[in-house]
C-alpha positions in Angstrom: -231.4 -103.1 99.1 -231.7 -99.4 99.9 -233.7 -98.8 96.7 -236.4 -101.3 97.8 -236.6 -99.5 101.1 -236.9 -96.1 99.5 -239.9 -97.4 97.5 -241.7 -98.2 100.7 -241.6 -94.6 102.0 -240.7 -91.2 100.7 -240.1 -89.8 104.2 -236.7 -88.0 104.2 -236.1 -88.8 107.9 -236.6 -92.5 107.2 -234.2 -92.3 104.2 -231.6 -90.6 106.4 -232.0 -93.2 109.1 -231.5 -96.2 106.8 -228.5 -94.4 105.2 -226.9 -94.0 108.6 -227.5 -97.6 109.4 -225.9 -98.7 106.2 -222.9 -96.5 106.9 -222.7 -97.7 110.4 -222.7 -101.3 109.2 -219.9 -100.6 106.8 -217.8 -99.0 109.6 -218.4 -102.0 111.8 -217.2 -104.2 109.0 -213.9 -102.4 109.0 -213.6 -102.5 112.8 -214.2 -106.2 112.8 -211.6 -106.6 110.0 -209.1 -104.6 112.0 -209.8 -106.6 115.2 -209.5 -110.0 113.5 -206.3 -108.9 111.7 -204.7 -107.7 115.0 -205.5 -111.1 116.6 -204.2 -113.1 113.7 -201.0 -110.9 113.6 -200.4 -111.7 117.3 -200.9 -115.4 116.6 -198.5 -115.3 113.6 -195.9 -113.4 115.6 -196.2 -116.1 118.4 -195.6 -118.8 115.8 -192.5 -116.9 114.5 -191.1 -116.8 118.0 -191.7 -120.5 118.3 -190.0 -121.2 115.0 -187.0 -119.2 116.1 -186.2 -121.4 119.1 -183.5 -124.0 118.9 -183.9 -127.6 120.2 -181.1 -130.1 120.2 -181.9 -133.8 120.5 -178.4 -135.2 120.4 -176.6 -136.7 123.4 -174.1 -134.1 124.5 -170.8 -135.3 126.0 -170.0 -132.9 128.9 -167.1 -134.5 130.7 -164.8 -137.5 130.7 -166.8 -139.6 133.1 -170.0 -139.4 131.2 -168.1 -140.1 127.9 -166.5 -143.3 129.4 -169.9 -144.5 130.6 -171.5 -143.8 127.3 -168.8 -145.7 125.3 -168.9 -148.6 127.8 -172.6 -149.0 127.3 -172.9 -148.3 123.6 -169.6 -149.7 122.2 -167.3 -151.7 124.5 -170.1 -153.9 125.8 -171.1 -154.7 122.2 -167.7 -155.6 120.8 -168.4 -159.3 121.4 -171.7 -159.0 119.7 -169.9 -157.5 116.7 -167.2 -160.2 116.7 -164.2 -158.0 117.8 -163.2 -159.6 121.0 -159.5 -159.6 120.0 -159.3 -155.8 119.6 -159.4 -153.8 122.9 -160.6 -150.2 122.6 -157.8 -147.6 122.5 -158.9 -144.1 123.4 -157.1 -141.0 122.1 -158.0 -137.6 123.6 -158.7 -135.1 120.8 -159.6 -131.4 120.8 -160.6 -128.8 118.2 -160.6 -125.0 118.0 -162.3 -123.2 115.2 -160.9 -119.8 114.2 -162.9 -119.0 111.1 -166.1 -120.1 109.5 -167.8 -119.2 106.3 -170.7 -120.7 104.4 -169.4 -121.2 100.9 -172.8 -122.2 99.5 -176.0 -123.9 100.5 -174.2 -127.2 101.3 -170.5 -126.4 102.0 -168.8 -124.5 104.8 -165.2 -123.3 105.0 -163.4 -123.9 108.3 -159.9 -123.2 109.7 -158.5 -123.8 113.1 -156.5 -126.3 115.2 -156.9 -130.0 116.0 -154.7 -131.6 118.7 -154.3 -135.1 120.2 -152.7 -136.5 123.3 -150.7 -139.8 123.1 -149.6 -141.5 126.4 -146.2 -143.2 126.6 -146.4 -147.0 126.7 -150.1 -147.0 125.6 -150.1 -145.1 122.3 -146.6 -145.7 121.1 -147.7 -147.9 118.1 -150.2 -145.4 116.8 -148.5 -142.0 117.6 -148.1 -140.0 114.4 -144.6 -139.3 113.2 -143.6 -135.7 112.5 -144.5 -136.0 108.9 -147.9 -137.6 109.6 -151.4 -136.2 110.4 -153.1 -138.0 113.2 -156.7 -137.4 112.1 -158.9 -137.7 109.0 -161.8 -135.4 108.2 -164.0 -137.8 106.1 -166.4 -135.1 104.9 -163.7 -132.7 103.6 -163.9 -131.8 99.9 -160.9 -130.6 97.9 -161.7 -127.0 96.7 -158.2 -126.3 95.4 -157.5 -123.6 98.0 -157.3 -125.6 101.2 -153.9 -126.5 102.6 -152.8 -129.9 104.0 -153.0 -130.0 107.8 -149.6 -128.8 109.2 -148.1 -129.8 112.5 -147.5 -126.6 114.5 -146.4 -128.0 117.9 -145.4 -131.3 119.6 -144.9 -131.2 123.3 -143.9 -133.9 125.8 -144.8 -133.6 129.5 -145.8 -136.0 132.3 -145.5 -139.1 130.1 -147.7 -137.7 127.4 -147.1 -136.2 124.0 -149.5 -133.5 122.7 -149.5 -132.9 119.0 -151.3 -130.0 117.3 -152.1 -129.3 113.7 -153.4 -126.3 111.9 -156.0 -127.2 109.3 -158.2 -125.5 106.6 -161.1 -127.5 105.2 -164.3 -127.3 103.3 -166.9 -129.5 104.8 -169.9 -130.6 102.8 -173.1 -131.3 104.7 -176.8 -131.6 103.9 -178.0 -128.4 105.5 -181.8 -127.9 106.0 -183.2 -124.5 104.9 -187.0 -125.3 105.1 -187.5 -122.8 107.9 -185.6 -119.9 106.4 -185.2 -117.2 107.8 -185.9 -118.8 111.2 -183.4 -121.6 110.5 -180.5 -122.9 112.7 -177.5 -124.7 111.3 -175.6 -127.4 113.1 -172.2 -127.6 111.5 -170.3 -130.7 112.6 -166.7 -131.7 112.2 -166.5 -135.5 112.0 -163.1 -136.9 113.0 -161.4 -140.3 112.5 -158.1 -141.4 113.7 -155.6 -141.9 110.8 -155.5 -145.6 111.7 -159.2 -145.8 111.2 -159.2 -149.6 110.5 -158.2 -150.2 114.2 -160.4 -150.0 117.3 -159.3 -146.5 118.1 -161.9 -144.2 119.5 -161.4 -140.5 119.6 -162.6 -138.9 122.9 -163.0 -135.2 123.6 -160.1 -133.5 125.4 -162.3 -131.9 128.1 -159.3 -130.8 130.1 -158.3 -128.4 127.4 -161.4 -126.3 127.7 -162.5 -123.9 130.4 -166.0 -125.4 130.6 -167.9 -127.9 128.4 -171.2 -128.1 130.3 -174.5 -128.0 128.5 -175.1 -124.4 127.3 -171.4 -123.4 127.3 -169.8 -122.3 124.1 -166.3 -123.6 123.7 -163.8 -124.6 121.0 -164.6 -121.6 118.8 -163.1 -118.1 118.5 -165.1 -115.6 120.6 -164.5 -112.8 118.1 -165.2 -115.0 115.1 -166.9 -113.2 112.2 -170.1 -115.0 111.2 -171.8 -112.5 109.0 -175.5 -113.1 109.0 -175.2 -115.7 111.8 -174.9 -115.8 115.6 -173.3 -118.4 117.8 -175.9 -120.5 119.6 -174.3 -123.6 121.1 -171.3 -126.0 120.9 -171.0 -129.6 122.0 -169.3 -133.0 121.4 -171.3 -136.1 120.6 -171.0 -139.5 118.9 -172.7 -140.7 115.7 -172.5 -144.3 114.7 -171.0 -145.5 111.4 -173.0 -147.4 108.9 -171.2 -148.3 105.7 -172.0 -150.7 102.9 -168.2 -151.3 102.3 -165.2 -152.4 104.4 -162.9 -150.1 102.3 -161.1 -153.2 101.2 -159.9 -153.9 104.8 -160.5 -157.4 106.1 -162.3 -157.5 109.4 -162.9 -153.7 109.3 -164.1 -152.7 112.7 -165.7 -149.4 111.8 -168.2 -150.6 109.3 -171.2 -150.8 111.6 -172.0 -149.1 114.9 -168.5 -147.6 115.4 -168.7 -144.3 117.5 -167.4 -141.4 115.4 -166.5 -138.3 117.3 -168.3 -135.1 116.2 -167.7 -131.5 117.3 -170.8 -129.6 116.7 -171.5 -125.8 116.7 -174.9 -124.3 116.2 -175.4 -121.0 114.6 -178.7 -119.1 114.3 -179.5 -116.8 111.4 -180.0 -113.1 112.1 -183.6 -112.7 111.3 -183.5 -108.9 110.9 -181.2 -109.2 107.9 -183.4 -111.6 106.0 -186.5 -109.5 107.1 -185.1 -106.3 105.5 -183.8 -107.9 102.3 -186.6 -110.4 101.5 -189.7 -110.2 103.7 -190.0 -106.4 103.9 -190.4 -106.0 100.1 -193.2 -108.6 100.1 -195.0 -106.7 102.9 -194.7 -103.5 101.0 -196.1 -105.1 97.9 -199.0 -106.5 99.9 -199.7 -103.0 101.4 -199.5 -101.3 98.0 -201.8 -103.9 96.5 -204.3 -103.2 99.3 -204.0 -99.5 98.7 -204.7 -100.0 95.0 -207.7 -102.2 95.8 -209.1 -99.4 98.0 -209.3 -97.2 94.9 -211.6 -99.7 93.1 -215.1 -98.1 92.8 -217.9 -97.4 90.4 -219.1 -94.2 92.1 -218.4 -91.2 90.0 -217.2 -89.0 92.8 -214.7 -91.6 94.1 -213.6 -92.5 90.6 -212.8 -88.8 90.0 -211.1 -88.4 93.3 -208.9 -91.5 93.1 -208.4 -91.6 89.4 -209.4 -95.2 89.2 -209.4 -97.1 85.9 -209.1 -100.8 85.1 -206.1 -100.4 82.8 -204.2 -98.3 85.4 -204.9 -101.0 88.1 -203.7 -103.8 85.9 -200.6 -101.8 85.1 -199.9 -101.2 88.8 -200.3 -105.0 89.4 -197.9 -105.7 86.6 -195.2 -103.5 88.2 -195.8 -105.1 91.6 -195.5 -108.6 89.9 -192.0 -107.7 88.6 -190.9 -106.5 92.0 -192.0 -109.8 93.6 -190.5 -111.9 90.8 -187.1 -110.2 91.0 -186.9 -110.6 94.8 -188.0 -114.2 94.5 -185.3 -115.0 91.9 -182.7 -113.4 94.2 -183.9 -115.6 97.1 -184.1 -118.8 95.0 -180.5 -118.4 93.8 -179.3 -118.8 97.4 -181.0 -122.2 97.7 -180.8 -123.6 94.2 -180.2 -127.1 95.6 -182.9 -127.0 98.2 -186.6 -127.4 98.2 -189.1 -124.6 98.8 -188.1 -122.6 101.9 -190.6 -120.9 104.2 -190.0 -117.4 102.9 -190.9 -118.5 99.3 -194.5 -119.3 100.2 -195.1 -115.6 100.8 -193.9 -114.8 97.3 -196.2 -117.5 95.9 -199.0 -116.1 97.9 -198.4 -112.6 96.4 -198.5 -114.1 92.9 -201.9 -115.6 93.6 -203.1 -112.3 95.2 -202.0 -110.3 92.2 -203.9 -112.5 89.8 -207.0 -112.5 92.0 -206.9 -108.7 92.4 -206.8 -108.2 88.6 -209.7 -110.7 88.0 -211.7 -109.1 90.7 -211.2 -105.6 89.5 -211.9 -106.4 85.9 -215.1 -108.3 86.6 -216.2 -105.5 89.0 -215.5 -102.7 86.5 -217.4 -104.3 83.6 -220.3 -105.5 85.9 -219.8 -109.2 84.8 -221.4 -112.1 86.7 -223.7 -110.0 88.9 -224.5 -113.1 90.8 -221.0 -112.9 92.4 -222.2 -110.9 95.3 -218.9 -110.8 97.1 -217.5 -108.8 94.1 -220.3 -106.3 93.5 -221.7 -105.9 97.0 -221.4 -102.3 98.2 -218.8 -101.1 95.8 -216.5 -104.1 96.1 -216.5 -103.9 99.9 -216.0 -107.6 100.7 -212.6 -108.1 99.0 -211.4 -104.9 100.7 -212.6 -105.9 104.1 -211.3 -109.5 104.1 -208.0 -108.7 102.4 -205.8 -108.6 105.6 -207.7 -111.3 107.6 -207.4 -113.7 104.7 -203.8 -112.8 104.1 -202.8 -113.4 107.8 -204.9 -116.5 108.1 -203.2 -118.0 105.0 -199.8 -117.0 106.5 -200.7 -118.8 109.7 -201.8 -122.0 107.9 -198.5 -121.9 105.9 -196.5 -121.5 109.1 -198.2 -124.3 110.9 -197.8 -126.6 107.8 -194.0 -125.8 107.7 -193.6 -126.4 111.4 -195.1 -129.8 111.4 
C-alpha cells in the first residue's frame, strides 16, 4: 500500500507523513488489542467467580419439628396409597460425627467417625440392637480390605432411653461430578438404613446432640479435620427416596418405592489456588511463551537479525512447548480417568490447537505461500500477533459459558 503511495509523489515530507500514519495505525491496533483483552479478562474472571459459588437445592432438615412435618406429608400420609396400613412408622433418632475424610480416588471416599442411635423404653424394645449387633447399615459402603467392622463403644441408659454409639470406618462409593474442575464442589453423603430395613423404621436426625443445625451451620464433622486440597463448605441432613427394582427377597418389602432414607451430607469446596499453580499456571506460561515466539516472526532483515528468527527454530520451540502441555495434561487426566472431559482440559486442548496453528502460520509466512491470505502476510504477520490474546480469551469465555450451562 505504501509503495503505491510513494509512486504518486517523491516528496520526502509526504513519505514521512504516510510512514507516521502507518506506524500510528499499528500502535492503535495494539492499544485496541490490549483494551479488548482487558475487558475479556474481566468477563472471564467474573465467570470464574460465578462458577466458584455453591448452590444447594436439597431440602434441608433443620430441626425435629420440620422433620416430623416433612415425614407426615411425604411418607406417613402416603402409607395407605402404598398399601402399608398395617405398619405404623417407627422413628429412631440417629446422629453422626465424622472425624476423618480422604478422597481415595475419583469415585470413592474414606470416612471414619461415630454413629449413634436413641432407643426409647417401651417403644423400641423389639428393634433395639443387642450388644453384639450394629443398629445401622451403610448401603453404599464397599469392602476395601482395610476397614473395620463398626464397633460398639458406648451404651448408656437414662430417662427411659438407651443411647448406643458405634465407631465406624468405611469407604463410600459415589458418582462425583468433576466437570467444573477446579471450581468444583463435592457433596459427600452418608446414606443410613436401620438394620431392620425391611420394617417401617425411619431414621430421623438427632438434632438435640448438636449445638446448632440451622441452615449455614457446620455440624457433625471435626473442626480440625485435615481435608488436604478441600475446604469445608456446608453440612445438612435430608431425605432421599428409595427406588429399587427388587424387594431383596422380602415379601411386602416396605422400602422398595418412596421410602425416606436419611442422608447426612457435607459439602467441600476445592482450593482453587492449588489446582491453579499445578495445572493452570503451566498452560498460561505456555500461552505467554508461544505469544513471545510469535512476536519474533518477521521477514524484515533487521528484525530477523535482532531476534534470531528462523522457521526451524520456531517449530522446535513449539515442539518443546507441546511436550510441556502434553505431560501436564496426562498428569491431570490420570486423576479423572473414569470421568468425562473436565473444564481444565479444554485449555490444554486449546493450546494443542494454537501450537498447530502457530506452526502453520509461521511456515506459510516464511516461505511466502498463499499470498492471498492477507491476515498472514499483512504488515509482517501483524494480524495473528494482535488478535492472539483477544481470540484466546474469547475462546476461553465461550468454553466457560458452555461448561456452565
